[in-house]
VOMAR-410065 format. One record per atom (N, C-alpha, C): x, y, z. Coordinates in steps of 0.2 Angstrom, whole numbers, plus 2048, in hexadecimal, padded with zeros to 3 digits. Layout:
N
XYZ ...
***
This chain:
75
A41ECB2FC A3AECC2FE A39ED32FE A33ED52FB A31EDC2FB A2DEDD301 A2EEE2305 A2AEE430B A25EE930A A25EED304 A20EF2303 A20EF32FB A1AEF32F8 A1AEF52F1 A16EFC2F1 A1AF002ED A17F072ED A16F092E6 A10F0A2E4 A0DF0C2DD A0DF132DC A12F162D9 A12F1D2D7 A10F1F2D0 A0EF1A2CC A0CF1B2C5 A07F212C5 A08F252C0 A04F2B2BF A06F312C3 A0AF302C8 A0DF362CC A12F392C8 A12F402C8 A18F442C5 A1DF462CB A23F482C9 A28F4A2CD A25F502D1 A27F502D7 A2BF4C2DC A27F472E0 A21F462DE A1CF412E2 A1FF3A2E3 A22F372DE A24F302DF A2AF302E5 A2EF352E5 A33F352EA A30F372F1 A2BF3C2F1 A28F3D2F7 A25F372FA A21F332F6 A1EF2D2F8 A23F282FB A28F272F7 A2DF232F9 A30F252FF A32F2B300 A35F2D307 A30F2C30D A29F2D30C A25F2B311 A25F24312 A25F2030D A24F1930E A2BF16312 A30F19310 A37F17313 A37F1831A A34F1E31C A34F20323 A2FF1B327 A29F19324 A24F15327 A26F0E328 A2AF0B324 A2CF04325 A33F03328 A37F08328 A3EF0732B A43F04328 A49F0432B A4FF02328 A4FEFA326 A53EF8321 A54EF1320 A4FEEE31C A4AEF231A A44EEF316 A45EF130F A41EED30A A41EEE303 A3AEF1301 A3BEF62FD A35EF92FA A36EF92F2 A30EF62EF A30EF62E8 A2BEFC2E6 A2EF002E1 A2BF062DF A29F062D8 A23F072D5 A22F072CE A20F0F2CD A22F112C7 A21F182C6 A21F192BE A1EF1E2BC A1EF202B5 A21F272B3 A23F2A2B8 A26F312B7 A2CF302B4 A2DF342AF A34F342AB A3AF352AF A39F392B4 A3FF3B2B9 A40F362BE A3CF312BF A3CF2D2C4 A43F292C5 A46F272C0 A4DF232C0 A52F282C3 A53F2E2C0 A59F322C3 A57F342CA A50F352CB A4EF382D2 A4FF322D7 A4DF2C2D6 A4EF272DB A55F252DC A59F262D7 A61F242D8 A64F2A2DC A62F302DB A65F352DF A62F352E6 A5CF332E7 A59F322EE A5CF2D2F2 A5DF272EE A60F212F2 A68F232F4 A6BF262EF A72F282F1 A72F2D2F7 A6EF322F7 A6EF372FC A6CF34303 A67F2F303 A65F2C309 A69F2630B A6DF23307 A71F1D309 A6EF17307 A68F17303 A65F11302 A68F0E2FB A66F072FA A69F042F4 A63F022EF A64F032E9 A60F012E4 A62EFA2E2 A5EEF52E3 A60EEE2E2 A5EEEC2DB A59EEF2D8 A57EEE2D1 A53EF42CE A54EF52C8 A50EFA2C4 A4FEF72BE A48EF72BC A46EF52B5 A41EFA2B2 A41EFA2AC A3DEFF2A8 A39EFA2A3 A32EFB2A3 A2FEF729E A29EFC29B A2AEFE295 A26F03292 A26F09296 A21F0C298 A21F1229C A22F112A4 A22F0A2A6 A22F092AD A29F072AF A2BF0B2B5 A32F092B8 A31F062BF A35F012C0 A35EFE2C7 A3BEFE2CA A3BF002D0 A42F002D4 A40EFC2DA A45EF82DC A45EF42E3 A4BEF82E7 A49EFA2ED A4DEFE2F1 A4EEFB2F7 A54EFA2FA A56EF7300 A58EFD305 A54EFE30A A55F0430E A5BF03313 A5FF08314 A65F07318 A63F0631F A67F03323 A66F0232A A68F0832E 
***
């Protein structure tokens, strides 16, 4: 189950990660966020962010220019 959908399409680095960080703080641990983005740096950025913060990327998909990540926030 997705607890929050975050649309970051059209945002450039570092804004998708800035918005994701805000969202993660607002909904709290153990929740799932689905993020969509078009920034070319999103995949390596979200992987590094999740690793640094202790969160898990449960799914990552790319279709054309849109990238989608489902992130499980750490407890």
